[in-house]
C-alpha positions, -999 to +999 in steps of 0.1 A: +269+102+055+306+102+060+322+067+051+339+067+085+323+043+107+304+054+135+310+042+171+285+020+179+292+022+220+287+056+222+246+074+229+218+065+206+220+094+187+254+091+175+247+058+161+227+074+127+238+104+105+227+137+116+193+149+104+208+174+081+210+182+046+237+169+032+259+166+002+243+174-035+257+148-060+259+152-095+228+135-098+208+160-079+228+186-102+208+168-131+175+169-116+179+206-105+191+216-138+161+195-152+134+213-133+153+251-141+149+244-175+110+230-171+106+266-158+126+285-179+113+267-208+092+291-233+079+270-257+061+239-266+045+221-293+023+243-312-004+223-309+000+222-271-023+237-246+002+252-214-019+239-182-031+259-156-010+274-131-026+247-104+002+220-111+013+199-137-009+169-119-039+191-123-036+192-164-032+155-164-060+146-142-082+163-172-106+141-187-088+127-217-112+112-240-148+125-253-167+088-238-141+097-209-159+127-194-172+103-171-147+095-146-120+067-145-141+032-141-109+023-122-110+054-095-132+067-066-134+104-070-104+125-059-108+150-029-083+174-040-099+206-043-081+240-049-108+269-055-147+269-060-145+254-092-119+226-088-147+216-060-179+218-084-159+193-104-152+173-079-187+170-069-195+163-106-165+137-107-182+114-081-207+102-108-195+069-120-167+059-088-146+036-071-131+001-088-160+019-115-185+002-103-195-002-069-217+030-066-220+060-078-204+080-052-183+077-019-217+085+000-231+059-017-208+028-009-221+006+022-185+001+033-155+028+048-140+039+022-103+059+021-090+079-010-053+094-008-050+115-039-020+132-055-022+167-035-023+151+001+003+122-011+024+156-023+018+170+013+028+142+035+061+137+014+051+098+003+074+083-022+062+048-019+032+032-012+044+018+019+044+058+029+016+062+016-003+037+039+013+043+070-006+074+075-035+062+062-060+059+093-065+023+103-036+009+090-008-006+109+026-016+089+048-040+096+080-048+079+102-079+069+068-100+068+083-129+046+106-105+031+077-081+022+062-053+037+027-062+055-005-042+060-033-048+083-065-037+088-092-042+115-067-072+126-064-089+094-038-085+069-045-065+036-038-089+009-060-078-016-042-051-042-053-044-074-044-016-103-070-001-120-095-026-102-072-059-117-059-083-090-021-079-089+003-100-071+016-075-042+008-095-013+023-126+005+053-130-019+091-113-015+091-080-027+108-048-031+091-015-021+065+000-048+076+034-056+045+057-065+061+072-097+034+057-115+002+067-096-016+095-085-037+081-059-046+052-037-078+035-025-087+015+001-122+001+010-122-017+045-137-052+050-145-079+031-142-070-006-147-107-023-171-099-044-144-079-069-115-098-059-119-135-045-101-149-024-083-132+007-089-118+041-116-095+055-093-068+062-100-051+031-088-039-006-056-014-017-063-001-053-037+019-071-047+041-100-025+045-125-017+081-141-030+092-173-022+116-198-045+146-203-052+164-237-034+193-227+007+194-223+018+191-185+053+185-173+068+186-139+103+178-122+115+177-085+146+172-065+148+158-031+175+160-005+171+144+028+187+127+061+212+100+054+222+114+022+191+111+008+187+121-029+155+118-048+151+132-090+119+128-106+099+140-138+070+137-154+055+148-185+028+142-207+002+156-232-015+152-268+009+137-298-013+152-322-032+184-330-069+167-319-057+149-289-070+119-295-037+103-292-017+113-256+009+098-240+028+102-207+065+094-187+071+096-153+107+085-141+124+089-106+156+082-091+157+074-055+189+070-036+194+072+005+217+053+032+195+038+060+194+054+093+213+021+104+248+011+101+264+005+062+218+005+052+217+016+015+190+019-008+188+025-048+154+028-064+148+035-100+112+036-117+103+043-154+064+044-160+053+051-195+013+051-209-004+057-237-039+068-244-060+068-279-095+075-288-106+053-316-135+066-322-157+089-305-172+058-283-138+036-278-107+046-256-077+022-258-050+027-230-018+004-227+013+013-204+043-003-192+067+003-156+096-007-147+114-012-112+145-020-099+156-016-062+189-025-044+192-025-009+210-036+024+180-055+041+177-051+076+165-085+082+176-091+116+162-061+133+173-066+172+165-095+193+152-091+230+166-111+260+153-144+267+130-132+294+115-110+269+135-077+280+143-049+259+178-046+249+178-009+244+202-014+213+208+020+197+186+020+166+213+024+143+221-011+153+225-035+122+232-073+130+233-080+092+266-084+073+282-054+049+273-075+020+238-083+028+219-078-003+185-078-020+180-069-056+146-069-067+132-060-101+098-063-119+086-050-146+045-047-152+026-043-186-010-034-187-038-023-211-076-013-208-099-012-237-134+009-231-163+010-251-196+032-248-224+007-258-253+031-260-283+040-237-256+049-209-241+009-211-202+004-213-178-026-213-146-025-201-120-049-206-085-048-187-054-067-183-022-066-169+011-090-170+041-092-144+072-102-143+094-101-111+120-116-096+153-112-075+180-122-055+189-121-015+215-128+002+228-125+037+244-131+069+228-124+104+228-125+139+199-147+155+191-159+185+176-144+221+204-131+250+212-141+283+204-111+304+235-121+325+258-130+300+249-114+268+252-145+248+228-163+227+230-148+194+250-163+164+254-162+129+232-177+101+233-173+064+217-184+033+212-170-004+175-172-020+165-159-059+127-157-063+105-153-095+070-144-099+048-139-130+013-129-132-017-122-157-047-103-148-077-102-169-111-081-158-138-079-181-171-060-167-202-046-187-224-024-168-256+004-170-287+012-163-321-003-162-354+013-157-382-011-139-416+004-124-409+041-133-370+039-113-336+038-126-316+009-114-280-002-122-264-034-132-232-047-136-218-080-146-179-090-152-154-122-154-123-123-140-090-147-142-057-137-121-033-166-130+001-165-106+036-189-106+058-177-080+096-200-071+112-194-044+147-214-043+176-219-015+215-219-015+235-223+010+266-201+017+303-216+011+318-217+034+290-218+059+290-191+087+261-208+105+264-208+141+295-185+149+288-165+181+281-132+179+285-104+204+259-081+195+269-054+216+306-051+195+290-067+163+307-051+131+287-056+098+325-056+082+340-085+105+328-117+085+338-121+046+317-126+019+311-163+012+302-178-021+271-191-030+263-224-033+239-242-062+204-230-060+181-257-053+151-264-078+121-261-069+090-265-086+068-233-088+035-228-069+011-219-095-022-209-084-055-199-107-085-179-096-118-176-119-144-157-109-179-145-125-198-115-105-224-094-105-241-068-086-273-043-089-280-011-075-316-014-069-334+020-063-363+010-038-375+044-034-362+082-036-342+077-004-334+041-005-309+016-024-302-017-019-273-032-032-272-072-040-242-087-056-227-124-057-195-140-071-185-177-080-150-182-076-129-213-088-096-212-070-067-237-082-032-241-068-006-265-077+026-268-052+055-286-047+041-310-019+007-310-024-028-292-052-059-282-040-087-275-058-122-254-043-149-260-072-172-232-075-178-217-045-204-187-039-199-155-022-230-133-016-228-098-007-258-073+006-260-037+016-286-010+018-280+029+019-306+052+031-301+094+019-311+113+053-310+143+031-282+155+005-253+156+029-259+126+050-268+091+046-267+055+066-255+023+054-254-013+062-238-039+045-231-078+047-202-101+027-189-136+032-154-146+036-137-172+012-100-179+019-085-212+009-054-222+029-018-243+022-013-261+054-017-296+055-037-323+082-024-354+090-034-369+058-010-343+040-042-327+025-047-289+027-072-274+051-107-264+038-107-228+033-112-203+058-151-188+061-172-162+077-187-130+076-181-090+078-207-066+088-208-034+090-229-004+095-223+035+099-233+073+082-218+089+059-220+127+049-203+148+023-195+184+044-189+222+025-207+212-004-193+181-012-156+190-003-148+165+027-156+129+031-172+119+064-179+090+083-185+070+111-188+027+109-191+001+132-178-037+124-182-070+129-162-100+113-158-136+122-136-162+106-138-197+111-119-228+101-086-211+109-056-233+109-047-249+141-019-276+152-030-307+156-029-317+188-025-358+176+000-351+155+033-340+175+054-313+153+087-327+139+111-297+141+093-268+123+070-293+106+033-294+121+002-309+113-028-287+115-068-290+117-094-266+109-111-254+140-102-219+149-126-189+149-120-152+157-136-121+158-129-087+155-151-058+161-147-023+168-157+016+154-138+034+126-142+074+121-127+097+092-128+128+080-108+139+045-111+170+022-114+207+021-128+224+049-122+260+027-100+261-003-065+269+016-077+238+044-078+205+041-076+176+066-071+141+066-083+124+104-095+092+115-098+072+145-101+035+151-114+018+180-104-025+174-107-053+197-103-093+185-101-123+203-100-161+194-138-172+200-121-210+197-087-223+198-068-249+216-047-226+237-054-188+233-093-190+236-106-157+248-070-137+238-061-115+209-054-128+181-038-098+167-017-080+194-003-062+167-027-042+160-035-013+182-063-014+201-071+028+199-050+042+167-054+083+157-043+097+128-047+133+116-029+152+091-042+189+080-023+214+062-032+253+057-023+283+031-013+312+052-038+340+040-010+368+035+016+370+008-008+355-020-013+327-001+024+315-010+030+302+022+017+268+034+024+254+070+006+215+079+016+191+103+001+157+119+001+133+146+001+100+150-010+081+183-015+044+190-019+029+220-004-005+230+012-031+208+028-072+217+037-101+203+039-136+221+062-159+207+070-196+228+053-180+263+073-145+261+054-113+255+075-084+239+056-050+243+055-018+228+035+007+252+018+038+235+032+065+215+029+091+194+046+108+167+046+144+154+054+157+118+057+188+104+057+207+071+064+241+056+060+249+022+066+281+001+053+292-034+076+313-051+052+316-085+030+294-104+060+271-116+085+268-090+079+257-052+094+242-021+086+225+008+105+209+040+089+184+059+104+171+092+089+132+105+095+123+140+100+157+149+106+148+186+130+118+176+103+095+196+120+056+202+095+034+196+093-005+177+074-003+147+069-046+149+077-073+170+079-104+164+099-132+185+129-126+211+153-139+185+152-114+160+126-092+137+119-066+160+121-036+140+128+001+154+103+032+141+123+055+118+141+081+138+140+115+130+141+128+099+141+157+076+137+160+038+136+195+014+118+188-022+119+217-048+093+209-073+090+228-106+051+226-125+045+237-163 
């Protein structure tokens, strides 16, 4: 992108740089050299075996120890299939599954499950967790919610995140975008997951599965060029460190720089990941890893406003109502480890732990205020600085194995879990203050305000949250086709905040399900789960409200088609929550400070359909449709209305890729369509609306040889203008990304 400032008063398409591939920087040339070297290199350590031609990823996915011939206990079976042998391997890999514990296969889990594997991630050109989740059926994404990206499923926020089945702090706090460099796949389970995660919304759980080293040497490098001066370089190498392969390591790094589609916007993310595995004995495996990411960006906090009557101002998508010095600098370091021990007779113990140290600085000066449609006035500057500090420790211990009773084999699992998190948010004023200055948003120049100094940061006591839990689950084989799933968790939740403290004591959340195998392909299922979520708002007596409770119900049918290469499912669900916070009508609000009562009740229900996997060795499909209605069952002002207008009633997503049957299947074509119905947001009685829309994405790939390949992705092909998220008339309404082009050249060895 040229440094020359664009004309902000011309047509929309002149407001952001052309969607062409631009300057090749020195960093990109370095990455190209790395990729070329990876292809040209003809030597590897004498004890390392060259990976199969499929890809470095497939070599890394090889089983990494004698006791690990059963799938990793942190992961669901992968839906990637490249040939008949791989299909058979995938079917075998379904023995020992999601989060290591729920069931022996996806079909045996009595809830909707989605797995996005490394192959699908690469096809769609996804480089962050946000990129992955915004293509998953049934999930909606909203940027800049409490300085992070928010994800929603079935009308509720997806606030339960795990890494290798250990809870992690990734929601409800400020955070930078999560790069996918350390991860090989993403697993999502819908509905209440309190049995294994404890407190949280019933939208579901997201498990990020780390990359692991293999027993054969593998390396890859890639360079990505794209719209708005996007360039990304990445490398991934791993394999055995000794002749026997009992000690293995893997390192992955990436550097991602780009301008944004809005004026003066930039982002730079650097990620480093390393993991080591050791077979301490034939029955003991130790894994230790670390990941680091730093992201600096120009945050588009303000988005765009609407008129005071709720009308769309039709501002160009390049509009940036912030200042050129707006900055969000975020870094985080995660350390994790796992010790797995085979106990004999099919029993195993697994101890997993992770530690997070994260923090960042935010400074901004942005326009705020709804616009009078007659005068064009109403916006003014506001600004501040914030400093964030987060730490977290998570530990999970589980023991599981089979038991034989009355001639049938059953499976039992027992676990203990602890999550301790400390969060701190400190604020500072800008000196001199810029607040209150009127802004003409139609002639706004981000360079027009000189950067003020940052005053002293406030001294705020950190908020400390501790959650302990004990859980147990049994899969009882009542008959050959019928399995009963029973579980329960007891949780203790304790929070100490600057203004209040709260402790729940022991709280039990039961779980139950049933799976009936119709035949070797199809299963019927049903499940029930309790909901438990502490609240952090106060009542008239300055006490925290009692926790939200409720229940989640789901029933459906699942199948595994094409010799197990494709998972399909149809589910009906209903979720009810009660004790939701409602403003206390007997206590007037003072400014933005209100008091609440626990009296609200809501319901979400609907249908989900999904297909994920291979139709043939050359053709894969990832598709789903969600119908979801939400409403307030009990509410002082909104009874009978939707409580989640931001979630579309209809959401359809499909992605497919096909290897063309000529020239040795070197060429491949793919694409997808995302279609959703109307969404809206109501604030102070004014409703903002985004009508239904569809976006189209296309892909073309070419494999030069077994080592070198290239792919071209075009997103939002028809340059559809739409709002990805709506908030209120004053600010925080964000456009979806305009058409963009991305070219990736990859070398695998």
